[in-house]
A tleap script that builds the chain and sets N, CA, C and O, in Angstrom:
source leaprc.protein.ff14SB
mol = sequence {
  NMET LYS ALA VAL ASP SER PHE LEU ARG PHE
  GLY ASN VAL GLU PHE VAL LYS LEU THR SER
  PHE GLU THR MET ASP PRO HIE LEU LEU LEU
  GLY LEU VAL ASN THR GLU LEU ARG ASN ASN
  ALA SER SER LEU LYS ASP LEU CYS LYS THR
  HIE GLY LEU GLU GLU ARG ALA LEU VAL ALA
  ARG LEU ALA ASP ALA ASP TYR HIE PHE VAL
  GLU ASP GLN LYS THR PHE CARG
}
set mol.1.N position { 6.407 -11.857 -7.274 }
set mol.1.CA position { 4.906 -12.174 -7.156 }
set mol.1.C position { 4.053 -11.619 -8.138 }
set mol.1.O position { 4.232 -10.483 -8.576 }
set mol.2.N position { 3.077 -12.405 -8.530 }
set mol.2.CA position { 2.245 -12.035 -9.690 }
set mol.2.C position { 1.308 -10.906 -9.266 }
set mol.2.O position { 0.672 -11.034 -8.219 }
set mol.3.N position { 1.197 -9.925 -9.934 }
set mol.3.CA position { 0.391 -8.694 -9.824 }
set mol.3.C position { -1.202 -9.167 -10.025 }
set mol.3.O position { -1.487 -10.008 -10.877 }
set mol.4.N position { -2.023 -8.668 -9.330 }
set mol.4.CA position { -3.486 -8.910 -9.715 }
set mol.4.C position { -4.091 -7.512 -9.973 }
set mol.4.O position { -3.478 -6.496 -9.645 }
set mol.5.N position { -5.247 -7.476 -10.540 }
set mol.5.CA position { -5.898 -6.129 -10.808 }
set mol.5.C position { -6.673 -5.881 -9.677 }
set mol.5.O position { -7.887 -6.079 -9.724 }
set mol.6.N position { -6.157 -5.495 -8.719 }
set mol.6.CA position { -6.815 -5.115 -7.545 }
set mol.6.C position { -6.680 -3.593 -7.201 }
set mol.6.O position { -5.601 -3.037 -6.999 }
set mol.7.N position { -7.952 -2.964 -7.159 }
set mol.7.CA position { -8.079 -1.594 -6.811 }
set mol.7.C position { -8.547 -1.230 -5.667 }
set mol.7.O position { -9.384 -1.887 -5.047 }
set mol.8.N position { -7.996 -0.028 -5.237 }
set mol.8.CA position { -8.384 0.502 -3.843 }
set mol.8.C position { -9.759 1.100 -3.950 }
set mol.8.O position { -10.060 1.780 -4.931 }
set mol.9.N position { -10.536 0.885 -3.044 }
set mol.9.CA position { -12.014 1.209 -2.987 }
set mol.9.C position { -12.313 2.361 -1.955 }
set mol.9.O position { -11.857 2.392 -0.813 }
set mol.10.N position { -13.055 3.200 -2.458 }
set mol.10.CA position { -13.670 4.251 -1.562 }
set mol.10.C position { -15.163 4.198 -1.753 }
set mol.10.O position { -15.728 4.687 -2.731 }
set mol.11.N position { -15.793 3.553 -0.727 }
set mol.11.CA position { -17.143 3.210 -1.062 }
set mol.11.C position { -17.484 2.095 -2.077 }
set mol.11.O position { -17.223 0.904 -1.902 }
set mol.12.N position { -18.064 2.593 -3.099 }
set mol.12.CA position { -18.441 1.725 -4.050 }
set mol.12.C position { -17.532 1.980 -5.363 }
set mol.12.O position { -17.682 1.291 -6.372 }
set mol.13.N position { -16.637 2.957 -5.284 }
set mol.13.CA position { -15.881 3.436 -6.345 }
set mol.13.C position { -14.491 2.832 -6.236 }
set mol.13.O position { -13.834 2.898 -5.197 }
set mol.14.N position { -14.019 2.172 -7.480 }
set mol.14.CA position { -12.623 1.861 -7.564 }
set mol.14.C position { -11.590 3.048 -8.004 }
set mol.14.O position { -11.735 3.719 -9.026 }
set mol.15.N position { -10.704 3.173 -7.223 }
set mol.15.CA position { -9.859 4.477 -7.302 }
set mol.15.C position { -8.507 4.218 -8.105 }
set mol.15.O position { -8.292 4.763 -9.187 }
set mol.16.N position { -7.693 3.423 -7.546 }
set mol.16.CA position { -6.288 3.305 -8.215 }
set mol.16.C position { -5.622 1.883 -7.914 }
set mol.16.O position { -5.793 1.340 -6.822 }
set mol.17.N position { -4.984 1.399 -8.760 }
set mol.17.CA position { -4.371 0.009 -8.697 }
set mol.17.C position { -3.016 0.188 -7.719 }
set mol.17.O position { -2.207 1.072 -8.000 }
set mol.18.N position { -2.851 -0.488 -6.822 }
set mol.18.CA position { -1.676 -0.250 -5.937 }
set mol.18.C position { -0.385 -1.018 -6.861 }
set mol.18.O position { 0.794 -0.714 -6.679 }
set mol.19.N position { -0.783 -1.940 -7.759 }
set mol.19.CA position { 0.262 -2.567 -8.467 }
set mol.19.C position { 1.226 -1.669 -9.209 }
set mol.19.O position { 2.277 -2.091 -9.692 }
set mol.20.N position { 0.828 -0.433 -9.278 }
set mol.20.CA position { 1.550 0.654 -10.028 }
set mol.20.C position { 2.455 1.354 -9.011 }
set mol.20.O position { 3.030 2.408 -9.281 }
set mol.21.N position { 2.555 0.760 -7.889 }
set mol.21.CA position { 3.254 1.648 -6.875 }
set mol.21.C position { 4.854 2.008 -7.081 }
set mol.21.O position { 5.415 2.949 -6.518 }
set mol.22.N position { 5.391 1.215 -7.863 }
set mol.22.CA position { 6.900 1.506 -8.224 }
set mol.22.C position { 7.015 2.717 -8.986 }
set mol.22.O position { 8.105 3.290 -9.014 }
set mol.23.N position { 5.902 3.238 -9.687 }
set mol.23.CA position { 6.141 4.513 -10.611 }
set mol.23.C position { 5.217 5.608 -9.953 }
set mol.23.O position { 5.204 6.726 -10.469 }
set mol.24.N position { 4.542 5.382 -8.981 }
set mol.24.CA position { 3.592 6.305 -8.411 }
set mol.24.C position { 4.445 7.314 -7.457 }
set mol.24.O position { 5.481 6.987 -6.878 }
set mol.25.N position { 3.871 8.509 -7.399 }
set mol.25.CA position { 4.513 9.493 -6.412 }
set mol.25.C position { 4.442 8.871 -4.961 }
set mol.25.O position { 3.430 8.356 -4.486 }
set mol.26.N position { 5.522 8.980 -4.399 }
set mol.26.CA position { 5.633 8.357 -3.044 }
set mol.26.C position { 4.864 8.894 -1.994 }
set mol.26.O position { 4.514 8.208 -1.034 }
set mol.27.N position { 4.574 10.120 -2.129 }
set mol.27.CA position { 3.803 10.831 -1.153 }
set mol.27.C position { 2.264 10.523 -1.396 }
set mol.27.O position { 1.531 10.334 -0.425 }
set mol.28.N position { 1.808 10.476 -2.608 }
set mol.28.CA position { 0.545 9.769 -2.914 }
set mol.28.C position { 0.399 8.480 -2.450 }
set mol.28.O position { -0.659 8.115 -1.939 }
set mol.29.N position { 1.457 7.672 -2.587 }
set mol.29.CA position { 1.456 6.266 -2.400 }
set mol.29.C position { 1.349 6.157 -0.890 }
set mol.29.O position { 0.585 5.318 -0.411 }
set mol.30.N position { 1.991 6.868 -0.196 }
set mol.30.CA position { 1.931 6.948 1.348 }
set mol.30.C position { 0.447 7.067 1.919 }
set mol.30.O position { 0.036 6.271 2.763 }
set mol.31.N position { -0.270 8.020 1.454 }
set mol.31.CA position { -1.515 8.195 1.740 }
set mol.31.C position { -2.448 7.107 1.329 }
set mol.31.O position { -3.362 6.763 2.079 }
set mol.32.N position { -2.254 6.562 0.182 }
set mol.32.CA position { -3.124 5.496 -0.271 }
set mol.32.C position { -2.831 4.373 0.583 }
set mol.32.O position { -3.807 3.964 1.211 }
set mol.33.N position { -1.745 3.769 0.772 }
set mol.33.CA position { -1.351 2.539 1.588 }
set mol.33.C position { -1.794 2.888 3.038 }
set mol.33.O position { -2.371 2.000 3.666 }
set mol.34.N position { -1.590 4.044 3.609 }
set mol.34.CA position { -2.129 4.160 5.054 }
set mol.34.C position { -3.578 4.241 5.087 }
set mol.34.O position { -4.148 3.767 6.070 }
set mol.35.N position { -4.306 4.809 4.092 }
set mol.35.CA position { -5.759 4.586 4.135 }
set mol.35.C position { -6.122 3.120 4.083 }
set mol.35.O position { -6.953 2.651 4.861 }
set mol.36.N position { -5.512 2.406 3.186 }
set mol.36.CA position { -5.947 0.976 2.928 }
set mol.36.C position { -5.566 0.245 4.295 }
set mol.36.O position { -6.402 -0.488 4.824 }
set mol.37.N position { -4.534 0.404 4.767 }
set mol.37.CA position { -4.189 -0.181 6.147 }
set mol.37.C position { -5.249 0.216 7.109 }
set mol.37.O position { -5.786 -0.685 7.754 }
set mol.38.N position { -5.607 1.403 7.282 }
set mol.38.CA position { -6.553 1.747 8.272 }
set mol.38.C position { -8.026 1.278 7.998 }
set mol.38.O position { -8.741 0.923 8.935 }
set mol.39.N position { -8.428 1.282 6.818 }
set mol.39.CA position { -9.752 0.945 6.542 }
set mol.39.C position { -10.146 -0.652 6.174 }
set mol.39.O position { -11.193 -1.214 6.498 }
set mol.40.N position { -9.098 -1.197 5.456 }
set mol.40.CA position { -9.488 -2.466 5.058 }
set mol.40.C position { -8.380 -3.570 5.293 }
set mol.40.O position { -8.771 -4.737 5.295 }
set mol.41.N position { -7.178 -3.343 5.471 }
set mol.41.CA position { -6.302 -4.357 5.758 }
set mol.41.C position { -6.000 -4.614 7.361 }
set mol.41.O position { -5.927 -3.706 8.190 }
set mol.42.N position { -5.851 -5.908 7.620 }
set mol.42.CA position { -5.624 -6.180 8.975 }
set mol.42.C position { -4.090 -6.195 9.108 }
set mol.42.O position { -3.735 -6.427 10.263 }
set mol.43.N position { -3.173 -6.023 8.303 }
set mol.43.CA position { -1.813 -5.930 8.555 }
set mol.43.C position { -1.168 -5.491 7.198 }
set mol.43.O position { -1.772 -5.541 6.126 }
set mol.44.N position { 0.117 -5.057 7.352 }
set mol.44.CA position { 0.764 -4.855 5.880 }
set mol.44.C position { 0.847 -6.100 5.093 }
set mol.44.O position { 0.697 -6.113 3.872 }
set mol.45.N position { 1.108 -7.233 5.867 }
set mol.45.CA position { 1.191 -8.512 5.026 }
set mol.45.C position { -0.193 -8.747 4.299 }
set mol.45.O position { -0.164 -9.097 3.119 }
set mol.46.N position { -1.341 -8.583 4.909 }
set mol.46.CA position { -2.821 -8.682 4.512 }
set mol.46.C position { -2.769 -7.651 3.365 }
set mol.46.O position { -3.213 -8.088 2.303 }
set mol.47.N position { -2.376 -6.524 3.347 }
set mol.47.CA position { -2.576 -5.467 2.255 }
set mol.47.C position { -1.799 -5.898 1.117 }
set mol.47.O position { -2.278 -5.665 0.008 }
set mol.48.N position { -0.640 -6.509 1.198 }
set mol.48.CA position { 0.244 -6.850 0.213 }
set mol.48.C position { -0.243 -8.274 -0.424 }
set mol.48.O position { -0.187 -8.487 -1.635 }
set mol.49.N position { -0.650 -9.074 0.372 }
set mol.49.CA position { -1.515 -10.420 -0.223 }
set mol.49.C position { -2.630 -9.916 -0.975 }
set mol.49.O position { -2.776 -10.352 -2.117 }
set mol.50.N position { -3.478 -9.033 -0.506 }
set mol.50.CA position { -4.697 -8.658 -1.174 }
set mol.50.C position { -4.506 -8.055 -2.463 }
set mol.50.O position { -5.179 -8.352 -3.450 }
set mol.51.N position { -3.508 -7.138 -2.446 }
set mol.51.CA position { -3.191 -6.446 -3.789 }
set mol.51.C position { -2.108 -6.968 -4.635 }
set mol.51.O position { -1.678 -6.327 -5.594 }
set mol.52.N position { -1.642 -8.177 -4.276 }
set mol.52.CA position { -0.464 -9.011 -5.065 }
set mol.52.C position { 0.813 -8.141 -5.192 }
set mol.52.O position { 1.451 -8.037 -6.240 }
set mol.53.N position { 1.121 -7.536 -4.049 }
set mol.53.CA position { 2.394 -6.888 -4.076 }
set mol.53.C position { 3.443 -7.583 -3.364 }
set mol.53.O position { 3.123 -8.503 -2.611 }
set mol.54.N position { 4.645 -7.262 -3.504 }
set mol.54.CA position { 5.810 -7.794 -2.811 }
set mol.54.C position { 6.163 -6.802 -1.670 }
set mol.54.O position { 6.577 -5.654 -1.827 }
set mol.55.N position { 5.954 -7.378 -0.608 }
set mol.55.CA position { 6.078 -6.382 0.772 }
set mol.55.C position { 7.374 -5.670 0.735 }
set mol.55.O position { 7.444 -4.455 0.920 }
set mol.56.N position { 8.385 -6.407 0.499 }
set mol.56.CA position { 9.808 -5.751 0.632 }
set mol.56.C position { 10.006 -4.721 -0.310 }
set mol.56.O position { 10.717 -3.757 -0.029 }
set mol.57.N position { 9.436 -4.834 -1.421 }
set mol.57.CA position { 9.562 -3.886 -2.587 }
set mol.57.C position { 8.549 -2.630 -2.236 }
set mol.57.O position { 8.855 -1.493 -2.595 }
set mol.58.N position { 7.485 -2.861 -1.609 }
set mol.58.CA position { 6.779 -1.728 -1.184 }
set mol.58.C position { 7.298 -0.890 -0.033 }
set mol.58.O position { 7.140 0.324 0.093 }
set mol.59.N position { 7.961 -1.738 0.818 }
set mol.59.CA position { 8.485 -0.999 2.056 }
set mol.59.C position { 9.864 -0.286 1.565 }
set mol.59.O position { 10.218 0.731 2.163 }
set mol.60.N position { 10.537 -0.717 0.649 }
set mol.60.CA position { 11.656 -0.130 0.198 }
set mol.60.C position { 11.282 1.145 -0.609 }
set mol.60.O position { 11.972 2.153 -0.461 }
set mol.61.N position { 10.258 1.145 -1.426 }
set mol.61.CA position { 9.748 2.278 -2.324 }
set mol.61.C position { 9.411 3.404 -1.269 }
set mol.61.O position { 9.813 4.539 -1.525 }
set mol.62.N position { 8.750 3.197 -0.179 }
set mol.62.CA position { 8.491 4.129 0.822 }
set mol.62.C position { 9.670 4.578 1.415 }
set mol.62.O position { 9.867 5.787 1.537 }
set mol.63.N position { 10.528 3.699 1.822 }
set mol.63.CA position { 11.747 4.065 2.516 }
set mol.63.C position { 12.596 4.951 1.754 }
set mol.63.O position { 13.338 5.749 2.325 }
set mol.64.N position { 12.518 4.843 0.321 }
set mol.64.CA position { 13.248 5.679 -0.460 }
set mol.64.C position { 12.929 7.188 -0.256 }
set mol.64.O position { 13.732 8.096 -0.469 }
set mol.65.N position { 11.686 7.332 0.173 }
set mol.65.CA position { 10.864 8.723 0.380 }
set mol.65.C position { 11.041 8.980 1.943 }
set mol.65.O position { 10.386 9.891 2.449 }
set mol.66.N position { 11.845 8.265 2.677 }
set mol.66.CA position { 12.037 8.374 3.996 }
set mol.66.C position { 10.719 8.186 4.976 }
set mol.66.O position { 10.537 8.823 6.014 }
set mol.67.N position { 9.854 7.196 4.440 }
set mol.67.CA position { 8.665 6.818 5.271 }
set mol.67.C position { 8.899 5.274 5.784 }
set mol.67.O position { 9.228 4.401 4.981 }
set mol.68.N position { 8.749 5.065 6.855 }
set mol.68.CA position { 8.955 3.752 7.562 }
set mol.68.C position { 7.847 3.142 8.104 }
set mol.68.O position { 7.007 3.905 8.582 }
set mol.69.N position { 7.617 1.875 8.153 }
set mol.69.CA position { 6.409 1.263 8.700 }
set mol.69.C position { 6.537 1.115 10.168 }
set mol.69.O position { 7.543 0.617 10.673 }
set mol.70.N position { 5.529 1.543 10.857 }
set mol.70.CA position { 5.482 1.467 12.521 }
set mol.70.C position { 4.616 0.229 12.817 }
set mol.70.O position { 3.394 0.343 12.717 }
set mol.71.N position { 5.092 -0.790 13.128 }
set mol.71.CA position { 4.354 -1.941 13.418 }
set mol.71.C position { 2.988 -1.723 14.177 }
set mol.71.O position { 1.846 -1.965 13.786 }
set mol.72.N position { 3.410 -1.218 15.328 }
set mol.72.CA position { 2.470 -1.064 16.467 }
set mol.72.C position { 1.319 -0.061 16.247 }
set mol.72.O position { 0.251 -0.105 16.857 }
set mol.73.N position { 1.649 0.839 15.318 }
set mol.73.CA position { 0.640 1.925 14.807 }
set mol.73.C position { -0.037 1.413 13.501 }
set mol.73.O position { -0.969 2.050 13.009 }
set mol.74.N position { 0.367 0.418 13.015 }
set mol.74.CA position { 0.088 -0.071 11.515 }
set mol.74.C position { -0.064 1.034 10.510 }
set mol.74.O position { -1.085 1.277 9.867 }
set mol.75.N position { 1.089 1.679 10.454 }
set mol.75.CA position { 1.010 2.824 9.451 }
set mol.75.C position { 2.468 3.161 9.094 }
set mol.75.O position { 3.421 2.815 9.793 }
set mol.76.N position { 2.568 3.857 7.960 }
set mol.76.CA position { 3.951 4.290 7.586 }
set mol.76.C position { 4.015 5.827 8.118 }
set mol.76.O position { 2.993 6.511 8.181 }
set mol.77.N position { 5.066 6.228 8.427 }
set mol.77.CA position { 5.387 7.613 8.956 }
set mol.77.C position { 6.793 8.164 8.374 }
set mol.77.O position { 7.203 9.277 8.704 }
savepdb mol mol.pdb
quit
């Protein structure tokens, strides 16, 4: 999947590109992804589409740190 220059936003401030998730600290990534899911994305699929991410790769990266997506809560735990 082609990456896009998509930044997470907090108010009007662009914060960090999720496309760098493969090299990002997994604990920081967890917080960023869960915040984006809570505030801006309707689903994990929507988050990945919006930011040009491969869903399987993101899920695998977080699973390496023992975080797993809980569908009914729309969050990684």
